[in-house]
NULUM-558537 format. One record per residue (C-alpha): residue number from 1; residue in one letter; x, y, z. Coordinates in nm, 4 decimals. Layout:
! NULUM-558537
   nr  rest        c1        c2        c3
  NUM     A         X         Y         Z
...
This chain:
! NULUM-558537
   nr  rest        c1        c2        c3
    1     M   10.6224   15.3090   10.3569
    2     N   10.7431   14.9533   10.2921
    3     L   10.5881   14.7271   10.5524
    4     Y   10.6983   14.4217   10.3594
    5     S   11.0651   14.5160   10.3917
    6     N   11.0417   14.5147   10.7732
    7     K   10.8557   14.1861   10.7654
    8     Q   11.1260   14.0356   10.5466
    9     K   11.3918   14.1419   10.7984
   10     W   11.2037   13.9651   11.0765
   11     K   11.1665   13.6541   10.8611
   12     I   11.5402   13.6505   10.7888
   13     F   11.6165   13.7002   11.1583
   14     L   11.3871   13.4163   11.2663
   15     L   11.5272   13.1917   10.9931
   16     F   11.8782   13.2720   11.1155
   17     I   11.7809   13.1765   11.4724
   18     A   11.6227   12.8533   11.3442
   19     L   11.9383   12.7657   11.1491
   20     I   12.1510   12.8278   11.4592
   21     M   11.9256   12.5929   11.6582
   22     V   11.9461   12.3270   11.3871
   23     G   12.3245   12.3697   11.3655
   24     V   12.3687   12.3316   11.7419
   25     S   12.1409   12.0265   11.7419
   26     L   12.3335   11.8648   11.4555
   27     Y   12.6659   11.9427   11.6257
   28     V   12.5562   11.7795   11.9522
   29     S   12.4131   11.4784   11.7664
   30     N   12.7326   11.4324   11.5658
   31     K   12.9372   11.4520   11.8854
   32     I   12.7248   11.1750   12.0360
   33     V   12.7603   10.9614   11.7211
   34     T   13.1385   11.0132   11.7216
   35     K   13.1609   10.9188   12.0905
   36     V   12.9557   10.6017   12.0390
   37     S   13.1694   10.5150   11.7346
   38     D   13.4889   10.5535   11.9384
   39     Q   13.3471   10.3372   12.2168
   40     E   13.2506   10.0711   11.9648
   41     R   13.5972   10.0794   11.8098
   42     N   13.7518   10.0408   12.1558
   43     R   13.5219    9.7483   12.2241
   44     V   13.6380    9.5729   11.9061
   45     T   14.0010    9.6416   11.9979
   46     Q   13.9455    9.4954   12.3456
   47     W   13.7762    9.1942   12.1931
   48     A   14.0751    9.1494   11.9582
   49     D   14.3127    9.1706   12.2559
   50     A   14.1138    8.8983   12.4291
   51     I   14.1448    8.6821   12.1164
   52     K   14.5216    8.7435   12.1171
   53     K   14.5419    8.6186   12.4748
   54     K   14.3418    8.3120   12.3819
   55     A   14.5781    8.2549   12.0894
   56     E   14.8776    8.2798   12.3223
   57     L   14.7143    8.0246   12.5486
   58     V   14.6577    7.7966   12.2485
   59     R   15.0224    7.8290   12.1428
   60     L   15.1329    7.7474   12.4992
   61     T   14.9028    7.4448   12.4961
   62     N   15.0473    7.3306   12.1623
   63     R   15.3989    7.3494   12.3020
   64     T   15.2829    7.1471   12.6024
   65     F   15.1313    6.8896   12.3676
   66     S   15.4587    6.8602   12.1806
   67     Q   15.6466    6.8035   12.5040
   68     L   15.3899    6.5486   12.6248
   69     R   15.4020    6.3620   12.2942
   70     E   15.7805    6.3534   12.3085
   71     K   15.7623    6.2232   12.6632
   72     E   15.5087    5.9579   12.5683
   73     R   15.7215    5.8520   12.2726
   74     N   16.0167    5.8040   12.5064
   75     E   15.7925    5.6060   12.7398
   76     M   15.6747    5.4016   12.4427
   77     E   16.0342    5.3259   12.3471
   78     M   16.1090    5.2142   12.7017
   79     W   15.7935    5.0043   12.7038
   80     I   15.8929    4.8366   12.3784
   81     D   16.2448    4.7750   12.5080
   82     A   16.0979    4.6223   12.8211
   83     T   15.8678    4.4042   12.6155
   84     K   16.1593    4.2986   12.3995
   85     E   16.3651    4.2204   12.7075
   86     I   16.1135    3.9808   12.8579
   87     S   16.0607    3.8205   12.5170
   88     K   16.4235    3.6952   12.4978
   89     P   16.4700    3.3174   12.5304
   90     I   16.6225    3.1703   12.8481
   91     S   16.9979    3.1048   12.8055
   92     D   17.2197    2.8294   12.9649
   93     D   17.5429    2.9063   13.1434
   94     A   17.8772    2.7228   13.1002
   95     F   17.7563    2.4343   13.3171
   96     G   17.4381    2.3876   13.1159
   97     I   17.2197    2.5378   13.3838
   98     S   16.9415    2.7668   13.2665
   99     T   16.9579    3.1172   13.4116
  100     F   16.6554    3.3436   13.4404
  101     P   16.7229    3.7151   13.3989
  102     D   16.5748    3.9694   13.6371
  103     Y   16.2455    4.0924   13.4816
  104     T   16.1529    4.3229   13.7673
  105     L   16.2343    4.6483   13.5925
  106     P   16.0937    4.5537   13.2482
  107     L   15.7725    4.4284   13.4039
  108     K   15.7470    4.7447   13.6103
  109     I   15.7793    4.9528   13.2947
  110     I   15.5257    4.7370   13.1122
  111     Y   15.2663    4.7498   13.3923
  112     K   15.3205    5.1223   13.4306
  113     N   15.1601    5.1855   13.0919
  114     K   14.7952    5.2128   13.1792
  115     D   14.7141    5.5115   12.9544
  116     I   14.8834    5.4747   12.6137
  117     P   14.6775    5.2551   12.3744
  118     V   14.8921    5.0079   12.1734
  119     I   14.8159    4.7572   11.8945
  120     L   15.0741    4.4890   11.8053
  121     F   15.1156    4.3342   11.4551
  122     D   15.3420    4.0440   11.3499
  123     N   15.5279    3.9842   11.0234
  124     N   15.2136    3.8755   10.8444
  125     G   15.0105    4.1759   10.9556
  126     T   14.8157    3.9674   11.2005
  127     I   14.7105    4.1406   11.5209
  128     S   14.9067    3.9813   11.8025
  129     G   14.7832    4.1867   12.0948
  130     D   14.6550    4.5196   12.2325
  131     I   14.6374    4.7178   12.5531
  132     N   14.4504    5.0247   12.6856
  133     L   14.1947    5.0297   12.4048
  134     G   13.8953    5.0858   12.6270
  135     F   13.6952    4.8098   12.4576
  136     D   13.7336    4.4365   12.3735
  137     E   13.5351    4.1503   12.2228
  138     K   13.3252    4.1115   12.5389
  139     S   13.2114    4.4751   12.5310
  140     L   13.1299    4.4417   12.1610
  141     Q   12.9283    4.1282   12.2325
  142     K   12.7191    4.3269   12.4810
  143     H   12.6676    4.5959   12.2214
  144     Y   12.5746    4.3450   11.9495
  145     P   12.4054    4.0602   12.1378
  146     S   12.2605    3.8989   11.8255
  147     Y   12.6013    3.8593   11.6580
  148     S   12.8021    3.5364   11.6737
  149     K   13.1503    3.5149   11.8247
  150     K   13.3006    3.4891   11.4788
  151     Q   13.1196    3.8063   11.3684
  152     I   13.2275    3.9873   11.6864
  153     A   13.5885    3.8787   11.6271
  154     K   13.5673    4.0137   11.2716
  155     I   13.4282    4.3496   11.3908
  156     F   13.6949    4.3709   11.6619
  157     D   13.9723    4.2942   11.4129
  158     D   13.8437    4.5486   11.1589
  159     S   13.8131    4.8143   11.4299
  160     L   14.1734    4.7599   11.5429
  161     R   14.3054    4.7801   11.1887
  162     K   14.1161    5.1037   11.1263
  163     L   14.2454    5.2498   11.4524
  164     A   14.6000    5.1455   11.3657
  165     K   14.5744    5.3171   11.0281
  166     D   14.4543    5.6434   11.1913
  167     W   14.7162    5.6266   11.4657
  168     K   15.0029    5.5922   11.2167
  169     E   14.9108    5.9355   11.0786
  170     I   14.9527    6.0849   11.4265
  171     N   15.2498    5.8956   11.5677
  172     P   15.5085    5.6874   11.3745
  173     A   15.4952    5.3127   11.4480
  174     F   15.7836    5.1100   11.6003
  175     T   15.9041    4.7913   11.4263
  176     I   16.1537    4.5709   11.6175
  177     E   16.3039    4.2234   11.5717
  178     V   16.1953    4.0162   11.8670
  179     F   16.3563    3.6898   11.7504
  180     E   16.5675    3.6228   11.4539
  181     G   16.3385    3.6611   11.1550
  182     L   16.0424    3.7670   11.3727
  183     F   15.9509    4.1334   11.3525
  184     M   15.6747    4.2995   11.5517
  185     T   15.5153    4.6368   11.4770
  186     Y   15.3854    4.8547   11.7613
  187     V   15.1221    5.1142   11.6696
  188     Y   15.0178    5.3561   11.9434
  189     N   14.8029    5.6645   11.9919
  190     D   14.8136    5.9620   12.2262
  191     S   14.7243    5.8898   12.5823
  192     K   14.3858    5.9698   12.7236
  193     Q   14.5405    6.2632   12.9074
  194     I   14.6692    6.4241   12.5855
  195     F   14.3431    6.3495   12.4084
  196     K   14.1501    6.5236   12.6845
  197     L   14.3807    6.8286   12.6783
  198     E   14.3643    6.8443   12.3001
  199     K   13.9872    6.8428   12.3143
  200     E   13.9920    7.1319   12.5596
  201     R   14.2341    7.3209   12.3358
  202     D   14.0065    7.2785   12.0325
  203     S   13.7154    7.3923   12.2448
  204     L   13.9174    7.6980   12.3437
  205     I   14.0042    7.7782   11.9819
  206     N   13.6427    7.7497   11.8708
  207     S   13.4877    7.9181   12.1730
  208     F   13.5248    8.2708   12.0407
  209     N   13.3911    8.1538   11.7010
  210     Q   13.0730    8.0259   11.8588
  211     E   13.0448    8.3343   12.0756
  212     L   13.0934    8.5541   11.7698
  213     I   12.8387    8.3697   11.5588
  214     S   12.5744    8.3547   11.8316
  215     N   12.6165    8.7202   11.9323
  216     Q   12.4386    8.8938   11.6422
  217     S   12.4218    9.2231   11.8323
  218     F   12.8018    9.2565   11.8170
  219     V   12.9608    9.4671   11.5451
  220     P   12.9974    9.2813   11.2103
  221     V   13.3448    9.1209   11.2009
  222     I   13.5298    8.8880   10.9630
  223     L   13.8478    8.7122   11.0769
  224     I   14.0586    8.6178   10.7721
  225     D   14.3709    8.4032   10.7396
  226     S   14.6086    8.6417   10.5625
  227     K   14.7895    8.3599   10.3774
  228     S   14.5004    8.1555   10.2447
  229     D   14.2374    8.4352   10.2509
  230     S   14.0024    8.1855   10.4140
  231     I   13.7469    8.2841   10.6742
  232     I   13.8361    8.1750   11.0270
  233     A   13.5316    8.3239   11.1989
  234     T   13.2570    8.5761   11.1283
  235     N   12.9097    8.6882   11.2324
  236     V   12.8286    8.8385   10.8916
  237     P   12.5343    8.6759   10.7052
  238     Q   12.6450    8.4111   10.4556
  239     T   12.4831    8.6036   10.1679
  240     N   12.7635    8.8599   10.1947
  241     L   13.0382    8.5949   10.2077
  242     S   13.0078    8.4426    9.8603
  243     L   13.3117    8.4433    9.6332
  244     K   13.1808    8.7469    9.4468
  245     K   13.0772    8.9512    9.7483
  246     L   13.3515    8.8606    9.9985
  247     K   13.6177    9.0818    9.8425
  248     Q   13.3674    9.3650    9.8070
  249     T   13.2624    9.3247   10.1717
  250     L   13.6245    9.3219   10.2928
  251     N   13.7066    9.6359   10.0900
  252     Y   13.4035    9.8090   10.2383
  253     F   13.5048    9.7097   10.5940
  254     K   13.8602    9.8256   10.5226
  255     L   13.7321   10.1691   10.4204
  256     Q   13.5317   10.1933   10.7420
  257     N   13.8027   10.0803   10.9853
  258     K   14.1658    9.9724   10.9673
  259     P   14.1973    9.5905   11.0026
  260     I   14.3519    9.4550   11.3247
  261     K   14.6405    9.2055   11.2957
  262     L   14.6090    8.8849   11.5016
  263     D   14.8430    8.5853   11.5397
  264     L   14.6283    8.2924   11.6520
  265     A   14.8948    8.0252   11.6100
  266     V   15.2536    7.9781   11.5014
  267     N   15.2981    8.1067   11.1456
  268     Q   14.9288    8.1849   11.1256
  269     H   14.8775    8.5560   11.0676
  270     S   14.5189    8.6787   11.0633
  271     L   14.3386    9.0048   10.9938
  272     L   14.0239    9.1168   11.1735
  273     Y   13.7958    9.3284   10.9511
  274     Y   13.5043    9.5007   11.1202
  275     D   13.2245    9.7452   11.0435
  276     A   13.0040    9.9729   11.2497
  277     S   12.7136    9.8053   11.4268
  278     P   12.3625    9.8401   11.2795
  279     E   12.2642   10.0554   11.5782
  280     L   12.5523   10.2965   11.5130
  281     K   12.4639   10.3178   11.1441
  282     Q   12.1074   10.4033   11.2366
  283     L   12.2360   10.6574   11.4858
  284     Q   12.4502   10.8193   11.2130
  285     Y   12.1332   10.8998   11.0204
  286     F   11.9690   11.0482   11.3305
  287     P   12.1092   11.4054   11.2835
  288     Y   11.9685   11.4184   10.9310
  289     I   11.6337   11.2788   11.0429
  290     Q   11.6382   11.5321   11.3240
  291     F   11.7149   11.8063   11.0728
  292     L   11.4204   11.6989   10.8559
  293     I   11.1873   11.6830   11.1567
  294     I   11.2946   12.0285   11.2787
  295     G   11.2678   12.1650   10.9249
  296     L   10.9233   12.0100   10.8844
  297     F   10.8179   12.1517   11.2220
  298     I   10.9391   12.5001   11.1218
  299     F   10.7664   12.4697   10.7837
  300     I   10.4362   12.3574   10.9371
  301     G   10.4641   12.6329   11.1994
  302     Y   10.5288   12.8879   10.9263
  303     L   10.2263   12.7647   10.7289
  304     I   10.0026   12.7811   11.0357
  305     F   10.1130   13.1311   11.1365
  306     S   10.1016   13.2442   10.7739
  307     T    9.7462   13.1126   10.7432
  308     F    9.6400   13.2864   11.0643
  309     R    9.8119   13.6078   10.9531
  310     K    9.6494   13.5908   10.6124
  311     A    9.3053   13.5255   10.7652
  312     E    9.3562   13.8208   10.9990
  313     Q    9.4625   14.0428   10.7083
  314     N    9.1595   13.9320   10.5103
  315     Q    8.9320   14.0265   10.7982
  316     V    9.1022   14.3665   10.8342
  317     W    9.0848   14.4371   10.4603
  318     A    8.7227   14.3237   10.4394
  319     G    8.6308   14.5401   10.7400
  320     M    8.8152   14.8437   10.5984
  321     A    8.6567   14.7943   10.2563
  322     K    8.3043   14.7647   10.3927
  323     E    8.3575   15.0638   10.6224
  324     T    8.4882   15.2679   10.3268
  325     A    8.1847   15.1713   10.1178
  326     H    7.9595   15.2692   10.4074
  327     Q    8.1336   15.6050   10.4529
  328     L    8.1094   15.6794   10.0791
  329     G    7.7366   15.6089   10.0753
  330     T    7.6196   15.9376   10.2329
  331     P    7.8258   16.1895   10.0284
  332     L    7.7636   15.9834    9.7155
  333     S    7.3869   16.0104    9.7587
  334     S    7.4264   16.3844    9.8113
  335     L    7.6409   16.4236    9.4980
  336     M    7.3877   16.2295    9.2908
  337     A    7.1185   16.4729    9.4062
  338     W    7.3328   16.7732    9.3180
  339     V    7.4042   16.6345    8.9700
  340     Q    7.0321   16.5787    8.9205
  341     L    6.9704   16.9421    9.0257
  342     L    7.2371   17.0724    8.7863
  343     E    7.0793   16.8815    8.4983
  344     D    6.7603   17.0837    8.5508
  345     E    6.9508   17.4146    8.5481
  346     N    7.0687   17.6011    8.2396
  347     I    7.4322   17.4754    8.2654
  348     D    7.6734   17.3296    8.0076
  349     Q    7.5541   16.9710    7.9697
  350     N    7.9053   16.8451    7.8827
  351     M    8.0194   16.9582    8.2236
  352     V    7.7235   16.7907    8.3876
  353     S    7.7878   16.4728    8.1862
  354     E    8.1514   16.4525    8.3036
  355     M    8.0421   16.5160    8.6614
  356     K    7.7872   16.2385    8.6264
  357     K    8.0617   16.0032    8.5014
  358     D    8.2683   16.0804    8.8108
  359     V    7.9687   16.0208    9.0361
  360     D    7.9054   15.6897    8.8581
  361     R    8.2701   15.6115    8.9066
  362     L    8.2431   15.6785    9.2795
  363     E    7.9412   15.4520    9.2893
  364     T    8.1433   15.1803    9.1131
  365     V    8.4276   15.2206    9.3616
  366     S    8.1850   15.1962    9.6511
  367     N    8.0394   14.8835    9.4940
  368     R    8.3882   14.7346    9.4643
  369     F    8.4685   14.7941    9.8293
  370     S    8.1384   14.6439    9.9384
  371     K    8.2223   14.3194    9.7568
  372     I    8.5525   14.2667    9.9434
  373     G    8.5095   13.9874   10.1973
  374     S    8.1987   13.8517   10.0261
  375     D    8.1576   13.5831    9.7640
  376     A    8.1916   13.7541    9.4273
  377     K    7.9194   13.6610    9.1805
  378     L    8.0705   13.5641    8.8447
  379     E    7.8600   13.6229    8.5361
  380     L    7.9195   13.5282    8.1737
  381     D    8.0194   13.8560    8.0107
  382     D    8.2517   14.0015    7.7477
  383     I    8.5917   14.0546    7.9114
  384     V    8.6984   14.2779    7.6213
  385     E    8.4110   14.5174    7.6951
  386     T    8.5114   14.5235    8.0641
  387     I    8.8668   14.6234    7.9723
  388     D    8.7411   14.8774    7.7186
  389     K    8.5337   15.0574    7.9867
  390     V    8.8403   15.1007    8.2049
  391     T    9.0723   15.2221    7.9289
  392     S    8.8080   15.4620    7.7926
  393     Y    8.7516   15.6129    8.1349
  394     L    9.1222   15.6462    8.2222
  395     R    9.2327   15.7725    7.8818
  396     T    9.0810   16.1194    7.9458
  397     R    9.2008   16.1306    8.3068
  398     I    9.5711   16.0586    8.2721
  399     S    9.8452   16.2833    8.1407
  400     S    9.8220   16.3715    7.7726
  401     K   10.1904   16.2780    7.7435
  402     I   10.1053   15.9140    7.8085
  403     E    9.9389   15.7098    7.5337
  404     L    9.6974   15.4362    7.6452
  405     E    9.6108   15.1881    7.3705
  406     L    9.3901   14.8771    7.3773
  407     H    9.4695   14.6013    7.1284
  408     K    9.1609   14.3830    7.1211
  409     P    9.0277   14.1101    6.8934
  410     F    8.7302   14.1753    6.6638
  411     D    8.5110   13.9130    6.8287
  412     P    8.3975   13.9359    7.1910
  413     I    8.5399   13.6926    7.4481
  414     F    8.2774   13.5695    7.6905
  415     I    8.4067   13.4306    8.0183
  416     K    8.2632   13.4204    8.3694
  417     H    8.3918   13.7146    8.5714
  418     N    8.2814   13.9927    8.8041
  419     S    8.2998   14.3122    8.5962
  420     P    8.3325   14.5674    8.8827
  421     L    8.6157   14.3724    9.0475
  422     M    8.8001   14.3046    8.7220
  423     E    8.7687   14.6754    8.6296
  424     W    8.9374   14.7477    8.9617
  425     V    9.2182   14.5065    8.8691
  426     F    9.2850   14.6700    8.5321
  427     E    9.2583   15.0171    8.6798
  428     N    9.5111   14.9430    8.9571
  429     I    9.7700   14.7985    8.7178
  430     I    9.7253   15.0820    8.4647
  431     K    9.7537   15.3483    8.7376
  432     N   10.0755   15.1820    8.8614
  433     A   10.2009   15.1926    8.5025
  434     V   10.1184   15.5644    8.4830
  435     D   10.3107   15.6265    8.8073
  436     A   10.6091   15.4322    8.6686
  437     I   10.6304   15.6653    8.3641
  438     S   10.8081   15.9849    8.4646
  439     K   10.7272   16.2030    8.1595
  440     N   10.6388   16.0767    7.8158
  441     G   10.5463   15.7141    7.7680
  442     R   10.3086   15.4512    7.6453
  443     I   10.0811   15.1852    7.7914
  444     D    9.9607   14.8961    7.5712
  445     V    9.6850   14.6618    7.6815
  446     S    9.6641   14.3453    7.4684
  447     V    9.3984   14.0734    7.4800
  448     S    9.4581   13.7247    7.3338
  449     Q    9.3326   13.3728    7.3927
  450     D    9.3832   13.0035    7.3275
  451     E    9.1504   12.7067    7.3719
  452     K    9.1522   12.7141    7.7515
  453     E    9.2645   13.0584    7.8708
  454     V    9.2431   13.4332    7.8049
  455     F    9.5602   13.6455    7.8349
  456     I    9.5583   14.0182    7.9184
  457     D    9.9026   14.1839    7.8943
  458     I    9.9531   14.5369    8.0273
  459     K   10.2871   14.6752    7.9094
  460     D   10.4338   15.0159    8.0000
  461     T   10.7506   15.2064    7.9110
  462     G   10.8221   15.3088    8.2692
  463     K   11.1264   15.2674    8.4913
  464     G   11.0835   14.8900    8.5362
  465     I   11.0990   14.6718    8.8469
  466     P   11.4328   14.5512    8.9937
  467     N   11.4794   14.1730    8.9712
  468     K   11.5008   14.1363    9.3494
  469     E   11.1550   14.2962    9.3903
  470     I   10.9661   14.1078    9.1180
  471     K   10.8628   13.8292    9.3580
  472     T   10.7473   14.0736    9.6263
  473     V   10.5401   14.3269    9.4271
  474     F   10.2150   14.1475    9.5164
  475     Q   10.2941   14.1287    9.8888
  476     P   10.0888   14.3518   10.1234
  477     G   10.2834   14.6618   10.2204
  478     F   10.5067   14.6699    9.9124
  479     T   10.5251   15.0095    9.7427
  480     S   10.7835   15.1983    9.5413
  481     K   10.6176   15.5337    9.6104
  482     K   10.6898   15.7655    9.9005
  483     R   10.3225   15.7649    9.9923
  484     G   10.0732   15.4811    9.9947
  485     W    9.9929   15.1640   10.1809
  486     G   10.1077   14.9194    9.9142
  487     L    9.7723   14.7378    9.8943
  488     G    9.6852   14.7931    9.5235
  489     L    9.8682   14.4976    9.3686
  490     S    9.7898   14.2834    9.6732
  491     L    9.4170   14.3369    9.6064
  492     V    9.4795   14.2648    9.2377
  493     K    9.6356   13.9316    9.3326
  494     R    9.3461   13.8490    9.5654
  495     I    9.0749   13.9315    9.3098
  496     V    9.2393   13.7386    9.0258
  497     S    9.3616   13.4361    9.2233
  498     E    9.0924   13.3822    9.4868
  499     Y    8.7768   13.5140    9.3206
  500     H    8.8481   13.4230    8.9571
  501     K    9.0941   13.1316    9.0063
  502     G    9.3314   13.2949    8.7605
  503     K    9.6936   13.4102    8.7675
  504     V    9.8629   13.7501    8.7687
  505     F   10.2406   13.7914    8.7492
  506     V   10.5220   13.9994    8.6061
  507     L   10.5797   13.8573    8.2590
  508     E   10.8944   14.0617    8.1978
  509     S   11.0633   14.3723    8.3314
  510     E   11.3798   14.5620    8.2433
  511     A   11.5203   14.8632    8.4216
  512     G   11.4675   15.1823    8.2181
  513     K   11.2559   15.0081    7.9532
  514     G   10.9360   14.9053    8.1282
  515     T   10.7306   14.6215    8.2721
  516     T   10.4694   14.3805    8.1403
  517     F   10.2044   14.2353    8.3717
  518     R   10.0079   13.9327    8.2530
  519     I    9.6636   13.8269    8.3750
  520     T    9.5491   13.4748    8.2883
  521     L    9.1806   13.3804    8.3227
  522     R    9.0238   13.0418    8.2556
  523     K    8.7399   13.0160    8.0086
């Protein structure tokens, strides 16, 4: 009867159910992670589409600016022509009468310019006039009340020259000959209307940058100019954007997601690199954390149930052992009386002596069973003598075809142990060895030691133990015989491990050649 085999089947079945549960849980979790990842990718794509629309709006605004600048330049040319027209000297007709031209249209054009700022320079670079600047010497005097008029005039002149220099970089200046030998240079800037629109355009271009930088909860993105490889916008920490790490970061983002192409302006091609959000990355680890938690829960549950099962088995074994010892007490007392009676009769004393040995043996067995479930008292004794008692007793009670030899050192080995229980250990293993030998064979018991431990090897020439069963021979219910409960080696394990804090295991085994059990006891 192999109770352990049935228990193993149940363990495998329960483990299979647990694995199915874990697999289903991981599958569902991965589905959720994949769905969130897809939603995040769609969100980035939508955000990129919004940026494209903003870029289209910027391009439209730039075209409008170009048209407005062209219009203002034409207006500036008309304004200069009008100024030139009214600057012409008055001419006399054929009768010597001065005629005044009609200045209505030129003056109308001149007065119409109330928005385009203009600064006028003569041949010598002296500032001859200005319009639509938004400030003059009076306003500067209010701003600098402690300055003299000469100082204010100097500040005003320097300011106009600086403005003229900046304006020339934006719009080309006009130089015309007003009189013969007198040239005037007109420097102008964009009108207030264009300046206002340009400011709004720049705000529009930078709006998504500010939104991106301030929104740290958004997925990490880096917008790169594909020509210059410069960063247009990003919300990635600056530590990952150094010259050394930028390329590495972009390659990593590229492996995670395919970059999105964006055209923010004319001839400006950009690439949007993006990564998964920190929340999604954490969520990706959730299935594995869940697996560990479930595995830990199953492991703890197994330990708890195993501990309860083991405690229950211990109680059953202890109760059975004590009951057996109790049941043996009455017939054992009777047998001892009969042996005592036979000693007084005229009977072969050798026969009586052997009977007495068996009665003593029964008393020893009863003593062993009574100790199960109780704290075993360990006494300093010679372990070699304990083994010798067992081998001497069994040698005359096993088949004559089986040799039982004890290889012991000359000097005794004193260690703390419980002799009756350890005799039971050696007897169980030797009897199992006898059962493993079909006909002729040999059992060798060897005792050796080192500085810390004593080694007892019990080697037989029996049929051996299959490799798949070596780890289960000490489990309750395991037996290779047709009859038996499979408790012998389990009790051996309990006595050696729990009572003596030692070890017992299969040192080696080979099919058809035999098995060697090793018992290790601490000194």
